[in-house]
C-alpha positions as CSV (number, residue, x, y, z in Angstrom):
1,M,-0.1,-0.1,0.1
2,I,1.3,3.4,-1.1
3,T,1.4,5.7,2.0
4,T,1.5,9.7,1.3
5,T,3.5,11.9,3.2
6,P,0.8,13.5,5.2
7,E,-0.6,10.2,6.2
8,W,2.9,9.0,7.4
9,I,3.2,12.2,9.5
10,S,-0.2,12.0,11.0
11,R,0.5,8.2,11.9
12,S,3.7,9.2,13.7
13,V,1.9,11.9,15.7
14,S,-0.6,9.3,16.7
15,R,2.2,7.0,18.0
16,L,3.9,9.7,19.7
17,R,0.7,10.9,21.5
18,S,-0.2,7.2,22.6
19,A,3.5,6.7,23.6
20,A,3.6,9.7,26.0
21,P,1.0,8.5,28.6
22,A,2.4,4.9,28.3
23,A,5.9,6.4,29.4
24,D,4.5,8.3,32.2
25,K,2.7,5.4,33.7
26,A,5.9,3.3,33.4
27,V,7.9,6.0,35.5
28,D,4.9,6.0,38.0
29,K,5.2,2.1,38.6
30,T,8.5,2.8,40.4
31,P,7.3,4.9,43.4
32,P,9.8,6.9,45.5
33,K,10.7,5.5,49.0
34,S,8.6,7.0,51.7
35,N,11.5,9.0,53.1
36,E,12.7,10.1,49.7
37,K,11.5,13.1,47.8
38,M,11.2,13.5,44.0
39,P,14.0,15.6,42.8
40,D,12.9,19.0,41.7
41,K,14.7,21.6,39.7
42,P,15.3,24.7,41.8
43,G,11.9,26.6,42.1
44,E,10.1,23.8,40.1
45,K,6.7,22.2,41.3
46,A,4.9,19.1,40.2
47,G,2.1,21.3,38.5
48,D,4.9,23.1,36.6
49,K,6.2,19.6,35.0
50,A,2.7,18.7,34.0
51,A,2.3,22.0,32.2
52,D,5.7,21.8,30.8
53,K,4.9,18.4,29.4
54,T,1.7,19.8,28.0
55,A,3.4,22.6,26.2
56,K,5.9,20.1,24.6
57,L,3.1,18.0,23.2
58,A,1.2,21.1,22.1
59,G,4.4,22.4,20.4
60,L,4.9,18.9,18.7
61,D,1.1,19.1,17.6
62,K,1.8,22.6,16.1
63,T,4.9,21.7,14.4
64,V,3.5,18.4,12.8
65,T,0.4,20.4,11.8
66,D,2.3,23.0,10.1
67,V,4.1,20.3,8.2
68,V,1.2,18.6,7.2
69,A,-0.6,21.9,6.1
70,K,2.6,22.6,4.0
71,V,2.7,19.3,2.4
72,S,-1.2,19.4,1.5
73,V,-0.9,22.6,-0.4
74,P,-0.5,21.8,-4.1
75,R,3.0,23.0,-5.5
76,S,3.1,25.2,-8.2
77,T,4.5,24.0,-11.4
78,H,7.5,26.4,-10.9
79,E,8.3,24.5,-7.7
80,R,7.7,21.1,-9.2
81,L,9.9,21.8,-12.4
82,Q,12.7,22.5,-9.8
83,A,12.1,19.3,-7.8
84,T,13.6,15.8,-8.1
85,L,10.9,13.6,-6.7
86,R,7.1,13.6,-7.1
87,R,4.9,14.5,-4.1
88,G,1.6,13.3,-2.8
89,Q,-1.1,13.2,-5.6
90,E,1.0,14.8,-8.2
91,S,0.6,12.9,-11.5
92,L,3.6,13.7,-13.7
93,S,7.1,13.4,-12.2
94,P,9.4,16.5,-12.2
95,R,11.2,14.9,-15.2
96,A,8.1,14.2,-17.1
97,L,6.9,17.8,-16.4
98,R,10.0,19.3,-17.6
99,R,9.7,17.3,-21.1
100,L,6.2,18.3,-21.5
101,L,7.1,22.0,-20.8
102,A,9.8,21.7,-23.4
103,D,7.5,20.3,-26.2
104,L,5.0,23.1,-25.4
105,Q,7.8,25.7,-25.8
106,E,9.0,24.2,-28.9
107,V,5.4,24.9,-30.3
108,V,5.9,28.6,-29.9
109,A,9.6,28.8,-30.4
110,P,10.2,32.1,-32.1
111,Q,12.1,30.6,-34.9
112,V,9.2,28.3,-35.9
113,S,6.8,28.7,-38.6
114,E,3.0,28.7,-38.0
115,L,2.7,25.5,-40.0
116,E,5.6,23.9,-38.1
117,G,4.2,25.2,-34.9
118,G,0.9,23.4,-35.7
119,R,2.6,20.2,-36.5
120,R,4.3,20.2,-33.1
121,A,1.1,21.1,-31.4
122,Q,-0.6,18.2,-33.1
123,A,2.2,16.0,-31.5
124,V,1.4,17.4,-28.2
125,A,-2.4,16.7,-28.9
126,Q,-1.7,13.1,-29.7
127,W,0.2,12.7,-26.4
128,Y,-2.7,14.4,-24.6
129,A,-5.4,12.0,-26.2
130,K,-3.6,9.0,-24.5
131,A,-2.9,10.9,-21.2
132,E,-4.8,10.2,-17.8
133,P,-7.1,12.9,-16.6
134,E,-4.5,14.0,-13.9
135,E,-1.7,14.3,-16.5
136,R,-3.9,16.5,-18.7
137,R,-4.5,18.8,-15.6
138,D,-0.5,19.0,-15.4
139,M,-0.6,20.2,-19.0
140,W,-3.3,22.7,-18.1
141,L,-1.2,24.0,-15.3
142,L,1.8,24.4,-17.2
143,M,-0.1,26.3,-19.8
144,C,-1.3,28.6,-17.0
145,E,1.6,29.2,-15.0
146,Q,4.5,28.8,-17.6
147,F,2.9,30.8,-20.4
148,A,1.5,33.8,-18.4
149,P,2.0,37.4,-19.7
150,D,5.3,39.1,-18.5
151,A,4.1,41.1,-15.5
152,T,7.1,43.5,-15.6
153,R,6.7,44.1,-19.3
154,F,3.0,44.7,-18.7
155,K,3.5,47.1,-15.9
156,S,6.1,49.1,-17.8
157,A,3.8,49.2,-20.9
158,R,0.9,50.5,-18.7
159,Q,2.9,53.2,-17.0
160,R,4.1,54.4,-20.5
161,Y,0.5,54.5,-21.7
162,E,-0.7,56.3,-18.8
163,A,2.1,58.9,-19.1
164,A,1.4,59.4,-22.8
165,A,-2.4,59.9,-22.3
166,G,-3.5,63.2,-24.3
167,T,0.0,63.3,-26.1
168,A,1.3,62.6,-29.6
169,E,2.8,59.5,-28.2
170,E,-0.5,58.1,-26.9
171,G,-1.1,55.8,-30.1
172,Q,2.4,54.2,-30.0
173,A,1.9,53.7,-26.1
174,E,-1.4,51.9,-26.7
175,I,0.3,49.5,-29.4
176,S,3.0,48.7,-26.9
177,L,0.4,48.1,-24.1
178,R,-1.7,45.8,-26.4
179,R,1.6,43.7,-27.4
180,A,2.3,43.5,-23.7
181,L,-1.2,41.9,-22.9
182,V,-0.8,39.3,-25.5
183,S,0.7,36.2,-23.5
184,P,2.7,33.4,-24.8
185,R,-0.5,31.4,-23.7
186,T,-2.3,33.1,-26.6
187,R,0.3,32.2,-29.3
188,L,0.3,28.7,-27.7
189,L,-3.4,28.2,-28.1
190,Q,-3.3,29.8,-31.7
191,R,-0.8,27.2,-32.8
192,F,-3.2,24.4,-31.5
193,S,-5.9,25.8,-33.8
194,V,-3.6,25.4,-37.0
195,F,-3.7,21.7,-37.5
196,P,-6.9,20.3,-39.2
197,E,-8.3,18.9,-35.9
198,G,-7.0,21.6,-33.7
199,M,-10.4,23.4,-33.2
200,R,-12.0,20.3,-32.2
201,F,-9.2,19.6,-29.8
202,L,-9.4,23.0,-28.0
203,L,-13.2,22.7,-27.9
204,D,-12.9,19.5,-26.1
205,L,-10.2,20.6,-23.9
206,R,-12.3,23.3,-22.4
207,A,-15.5,21.3,-22.0
208,E,-13.1,19.1,-19.9
209,L,-11.8,21.9,-18.0
210,L,-15.0,23.7,-17.1
211,P,-16.4,21.3,-14.3
212,L,-13.0,21.7,-12.4
213,L,-12.8,25.5,-12.3
214,K,-14.6,25.7,-8.9
215,G,-12.3,23.3,-7.4
216,D,-9.0,24.8,-8.7
217,K,-8.8,28.6,-9.3
218,R,-5.3,28.1,-11.0
219,L,-7.1,27.1,-14.1
220,L,-9.2,30.1,-14.6
221,A,-6.5,31.9,-16.6
222,L,-6.7,29.1,-19.2
223,D,-10.3,29.2,-19.5
224,A,-10.5,32.9,-19.9
225,E,-8.0,33.0,-22.6
226,L,-9.9,30.1,-24.4
227,E,-13.2,31.9,-24.1
228,H,-11.8,35.1,-25.3
229,L,-10.2,33.3,-28.6
230,F,-13.6,31.4,-29.1
231,S,-15.5,34.6,-29.0
232,T,-13.2,36.0,-31.8
233,W,-12.9,32.6,-33.9
234,F,-16.7,32.1,-33.7
235,D,-17.9,35.4,-34.3
236,V,-21.1,35.3,-36.4
237,A,-19.2,36.9,-39.4
238,F,-17.4,33.4,-39.9
239,L,-20.5,31.2,-39.3
240,E,-22.7,29.9,-41.9
241,L,-26.6,29.3,-41.4
242,R,-27.5,26.1,-43.0
243,R,-30.8,24.3,-43.1
244,L,-31.1,20.7,-42.1
245,S,-33.6,18.6,-43.9
246,W,-34.6,15.0,-44.3
247,D,-32.2,15.0,-47.4
248,S,-29.2,16.2,-45.4
249,P,-26.3,13.6,-44.8
250,A,-27.2,11.0,-42.3
251,S,-24.2,12.0,-40.1
252,L,-25.6,15.4,-39.7
253,I,-29.1,14.1,-39.0
254,E,-27.7,11.8,-36.3
255,K,-26.0,14.8,-34.7
256,L,-29.3,16.5,-34.6
257,I,-30.7,13.6,-32.5
258,K,-27.7,13.5,-30.3
259,Y,-27.7,17.2,-29.4
260,E,-31.5,17.8,-29.1
261,A,-31.5,19.2,-25.5
262,V,-35.2,20.4,-25.3
263,H,-37.5,17.6,-26.4
264,D,-35.8,14.3,-27.1
265,I,-36.2,12.9,-30.4
266,R,-37.8,9.5,-29.8
267,S,-37.7,7.8,-33.3
268,W,-37.1,8.3,-36.9
269,A,-40.8,9.1,-37.3
270,D,-40.4,11.8,-34.8
271,L,-37.4,13.2,-36.6
272,K,-39.1,13.1,-39.9
273,N,-42.1,15.1,-38.5
274,R,-39.8,17.8,-37.2
275,L,-38.2,18.1,-40.7
276,D,-41.6,18.1,-42.6
277,S,-42.8,20.6,-45.1
278,D,-44.2,22.9,-42.3
279,R,-41.1,22.8,-40.3
280,R,-37.7,24.2,-40.6
281,C,-34.5,23.4,-38.8
282,Y,-31.4,25.7,-39.0
283,G,-28.0,25.3,-37.7
284,F,-24.7,27.6,-37.4
285,F,-21.6,26.0,-38.7
286,H,-18.0,26.9,-38.6
287,P,-15.7,26.3,-41.5
288,R,-13.2,24.4,-39.4
289,L,-16.1,22.2,-38.0
290,P,-18.1,21.8,-41.3
291,N,-20.3,18.9,-40.3
292,E,-20.8,20.0,-36.6
293,P,-23.6,22.3,-35.8
294,L,-22.7,24.8,-33.0
295,I,-26.4,25.5,-32.1
296,F,-29.6,24.9,-34.0
297,V,-33.2,25.8,-33.9
298,E,-36.3,23.8,-34.6
299,V,-39.2,25.9,-36.1
300,A,-42.9,25.2,-36.7
301,L,-44.8,27.3,-39.1
302,V,-48.4,27.7,-37.9
303,D,-51.3,30.3,-37.8
304,R,-51.0,31.4,-34.5
305,I,-48.9,31.4,-31.3
306,S,-48.8,27.7,-29.9
307,N,-49.9,26.9,-26.4
308,S,-48.8,23.3,-26.2
309,I,-46.0,21.3,-27.3
310,T,-48.2,18.1,-27.9
311,P,-49.6,19.1,-31.2
312,L,-46.2,20.2,-32.5
313,L,-44.7,16.8,-31.6
314,D,-47.6,14.8,-33.0
315,E,-46.3,12.5,-35.6
316,S,-49.8,11.7,-37.0
317,A,-50.8,15.4,-37.4
318,A,-51.5,16.7,-40.7
319,A,-48.9,19.5,-41.9
320,T,-49.8,22.9,-41.8
321,D,-51.1,24.7,-45.1
322,L,-48.0,27.1,-45.7
323,N,-50.3,29.6,-47.3
324,K,-52.1,30.3,-44.0
325,A,-49.0,30.1,-41.8
326,T,-48.6,33.7,-40.1
327,T,-46.4,32.4,-37.1
328,A,-43.1,30.9,-36.7
329,I,-42.7,29.1,-33.4
330,F,-39.0,28.5,-32.1
331,Y,-39.9,25.3,-30.0
332,S,-36.4,23.9,-29.5
333,I,-33.0,25.7,-29.4
334,S,-30.0,23.6,-28.6
335,N,-26.3,24.4,-28.0
336,T,-24.2,21.6,-29.1
337,Q,-20.7,22.4,-28.0
338,T,-20.0,22.7,-24.2
339,G,-16.7,24.1,-25.0
340,L,-18.3,27.2,-26.2
341,R,-20.1,28.0,-23.1
342,G,-20.1,31.8,-22.5
343,V,-19.9,32.5,-26.4
344,S,-23.2,33.7,-27.1
345,F,-24.6,33.5,-30.9
346,G,-28.1,32.9,-30.1
347,D,-29.3,36.5,-31.0
348,S,-27.4,36.2,-34.2
349,L,-29.0,32.8,-35.0
350,I,-32.6,34.0,-34.4
351,K,-32.1,37.1,-36.4
352,H,-30.6,35.0,-39.2
353,V,-33.4,32.7,-39.0
354,V,-36.0,35.4,-39.0
355,E,-34.5,36.9,-42.1
356,T,-34.3,33.7,-44.1
357,L,-38.0,32.8,-43.1
358,T,-39.4,36.2,-44.0
359,A,-37.7,35.7,-47.4
360,E,-39.3,32.3,-48.1
361,F,-42.6,33.1,-46.4
362,P,-43.4,36.9,-46.7
363,R,-46.8,36.2,-44.9
364,L,-45.1,35.4,-41.6
365,R,-45.7,38.3,-39.1
366,T,-45.1,36.7,-35.4
367,F,-42.0,35.2,-34.2
368,A,-42.2,33.5,-30.8
369,T,-41.1,30.6,-28.8
370,L,-42.8,27.8,-27.0
371,S,-40.2,27.3,-24.2
372,P,-39.8,25.3,-21.0
373,I,-39.5,26.8,-17.8
374,P,-36.8,24.4,-16.2
375,G,-35.9,26.2,-13.1
376,F,-39.5,27.0,-11.8
377,R,-40.3,23.9,-9.7
378,S,-37.1,24.1,-7.8
379,W,-37.6,28.0,-7.1
380,L,-40.9,27.5,-6.0
381,G,-40.0,24.8,-3.5
382,K,-37.8,27.4,-1.8
383,H,-40.0,30.4,-2.2
384,A,-43.6,29.1,-1.7
385,G,-43.8,30.6,1.8
386,A,-42.6,34.0,0.6
387,M,-45.2,33.9,-2.2
388,L,-48.0,33.0,0.2
389,D,-47.1,36.2,2.4
390,R,-47.8,38.2,-0.7
391,L,-51.7,37.1,-0.7
392,D,-54.2,39.4,1.2
393,D,-56.6,37.8,3.6
394,K,-59.3,37.1,1.2
395,R,-57.1,35.2,-1.3
396,R,-55.3,33.3,1.7
397,T,-58.7,32.3,3.0
398,E,-59.8,31.0,-0.6
399,L,-56.5,29.2,-1.1
400,G,-56.7,27.5,2.4
401,R,-60.2,26.2,1.6
402,A,-58.8,24.8,-1.6
403,V,-55.9,22.9,-0.1
404,G,-57.7,22.0,3.1
405,F,-55.7,23.9,5.6
406,E,-56.3,27.4,7.0
407,P,-54.1,29.2,7.0
408,P,-52.3,27.4,4.1
409,Q,-48.6,26.7,4.5
410,A,-45.8,26.2,1.9
411,T,-46.1,22.6,2.2
412,H,-49.9,22.6,1.6
413,L,-49.4,24.7,-1.4
414,L,-46.5,22.4,-3.0
415,A,-48.5,19.2,-2.2
416,A,-51.5,20.6,-4.2
417,C,-49.4,21.8,-7.1
418,D,-48.1,18.2,-7.4
419,K,-51.7,17.5,-9.1
420,A,-51.5,20.4,-11.2
421,L,-52.9,18.7,-14.4
422,E,-56.0,17.8,-12.4
423,L,-56.9,21.4,-11.3
424,D,-60.0,23.1,-12.6
425,V,-59.6,26.3,-14.5
426,K,-61.2,28.3,-11.5
427,S,-59.1,26.7,-8.9
428,P,-57.4,29.1,-6.4
429,V,-54.3,26.7,-6.6
430,R,-54.1,26.9,-10.3
431,Q,-54.4,30.7,-10.3
432,M,-51.6,30.8,-7.5
433,L,-49.4,28.6,-9.4
434,L,-49.8,30.8,-12.7
435,E,-49.0,33.9,-10.5
436,C,-45.9,32.3,-8.9
437,A,-44.7,31.5,-12.5
438,A,-45.2,35.0,-13.6
439,Y,-43.4,36.5,-10.7
440,Y,-40.4,33.9,-11.3
441,L,-40.2,35.0,-14.9
442,G,-41.1,38.7,-14.7
443,R,-39.6,39.7,-11.5
444,E,-36.9,37.3,-10.1
445,L,-33.4,38.5,-11.0
446,Q,-30.0,37.6,-9.7
447,E,-27.3,39.9,-10.3
448,G,-29.4,41.6,-12.8
449,K,-30.2,38.7,-15.0
450,P,-33.3,36.3,-15.0
451,V,-32.8,33.2,-12.7
452,D,-34.2,30.9,-15.2
453,P,-31.6,29.7,-17.9
454,V,-34.0,29.8,-20.7
455,A,-35.5,33.0,-19.8
456,R,-31.9,34.3,-19.4
457,F,-31.2,33.2,-22.9
458,H,-34.2,34.6,-24.6
459,L,-34.6,37.8,-22.8
460,G,-30.9,38.4,-23.1
461,N,-31.5,38.2,-27.0
462,G,-34.2,40.9,-26.8
463,A,-37.3,38.9,-26.4
464,R,-40.3,39.5,-23.9
465,V,-42.3,37.3,-21.7
466,E,-45.6,37.1,-23.6
467,R,-47.8,34.3,-22.2
468,L,-47.9,31.4,-19.9
469,N,-49.5,28.1,-21.2
470,W,-51.2,25.8,-18.8
471,A,-50.3,22.1,-19.3
472,G,-48.2,23.2,-22.2
473,D,-46.0,20.2,-21.5
474,P,-47.8,17.4,-19.7
475,S,-44.9,14.9,-20.1
476,N,-43.0,13.8,-17.0
477,K,-40.2,16.0,-17.7
478,G,-42.6,19.0,-18.1
479,Q,-44.1,18.3,-14.8
480,K,-40.7,17.8,-13.0
481,Q,-39.4,21.1,-14.4
482,S,-42.7,23.4,-13.9
483,Y,-45.8,21.4,-13.2
484,G,-46.3,21.2,-17.1
485,L,-46.2,25.0,-17.5
486,M,-44.7,26.4,-20.7
487,V,-44.1,30.0,-21.6
488,N,-44.0,32.1,-25.0
489,Y,-41.3,34.5,-25.5
490,L,-42.1,37.0,-28.3
491,Y,-39.3,38.5,-30.6
492,D,-40.7,41.7,-31.7
493,I,-38.0,42.5,-34.2
494,K,-38.5,46.3,-33.9
495,R,-38.2,46.2,-30.1
496,I,-35.4,43.9,-29.5
497,D,-33.1,46.8,-28.6
498,K,-35.7,48.3,-26.4
499,H,-36.2,45.2,-24.6
500,R,-32.5,44.7,-24.1
501,S,-32.2,48.1,-22.7
502,L,-35.0,47.5,-20.2
503,L,-33.2,44.4,-18.9
504,A,-30.0,46.3,-18.7
505,Q,-32.0,48.5,-16.3
506,G,-33.3,45.4,-14.0
507,K,-36.6,45.5,-15.7
508,V,-37.8,42.3,-17.4
509,P,-39.8,43.1,-20.4
510,V,-43.4,41.4,-20.1
511,S,-46.7,41.6,-21.7
512,G,-49.7,43.2,-20.0
513,D,-51.1,39.8,-19.1
514,I,-47.9,38.6,-17.5
515,D,-47.5,41.9,-15.6
516,S,-50.9,41.6,-14.1
517,L,-50.3,38.2,-12.9
518,C,-47.2,39.5,-11.0
519,R,-49.5,41.3,-8.7
520,D,-46.9,43.8,-7.4
């Protein structure tokens, strides 16, 4: 069995602690003669001895605790590169770490061309593909700590820029500052993007990195660098909007099935229904990932705003007469690349789709979603009591009679909501649930943004909360997320900027119906 250094020290401390009392007892077994006195140091008493012994043990405890704490703190790559032996949970040995660092440095060596740097980066990527998770983490740490910006150069450039402000030298000073901000890590990541599968490699690397950021803050710099580069590389100017149809390549259709995140595609018949004549499916594609949709949207062409997902997913339903279609319903929008988290192109996707649809179907006037409310049920579980406190005496009494408890408590309301689909149109519980959902979507903000993830996406893209739909999604998933409720977000193309401005001021854009349900 392998024993780590902290474990060995802790075990030794335990032995010392247990040995000390035993030693005391062994000495006590030989009592002094009746006419003898225990030898004392001048001025020392028995109590002083005990205190001295306790102090020594306390000192030993502190020393060992300090050593254990020191050993437990992860060493930086700077320390590990100077070391001889691997310590504790470290994966790569110092020698292997130095070899990997040399390989990474060769990728960005000044005398190396872009193509040769890309070839060397590809060799590192091949090592990475075979590496264990902890070995990959070591590479991330090297990229964070060994390829950081030159702090001295940056400080000097910043001081020069500040001194040059308002003078003829300001432009040149800004250029110097910008160059100082470009870290060797940036150039390293750019070289990885050169070889054919390099973009795929970097996306997968970030997807693997993201879940570990909370536990290891040292990795934040690498994540920030990747997000910044992706925001440039995946700018909408470089993306292509393409329609996916039943005639698209099978490999592309399979990805549509794989990445569908809102309403699972249950069968080929289900898929064919979503690609029928009255449907459209579009995706954004990047030239370096030609057969990989980055985000896609499924659209139903209908004659009014939809209030239920059931007819839209009904494989046996007849196709809508396109001559009568006036409304485009976005009923599923799915991001496919975890590595692109934080890189937003949803707004651009929707705008492009609206333009494409309008060109093909000039009669279309309304563009809206039929969306889930994934965070509502869990939110209400925590805030039901606060929502009850908002009721006046009359409403509280009516609700109490409906749930069978007066005055009603949070647990009573939540238990009644579990049977939401059975509630009558005039039920006080149903009315209360709608009001809670309207408040959740129209008033509840965290750091100035809607707490619901889907609401955050659509409202951030300039939509407004238009209408709540009772039993919009009666499936098990719909009930677990939001008691079966769904919501329509309306994209009024002429008011998108206005809606964004309202949200920036901490005001959620909502329709009159939603506003009245909030009951402020």
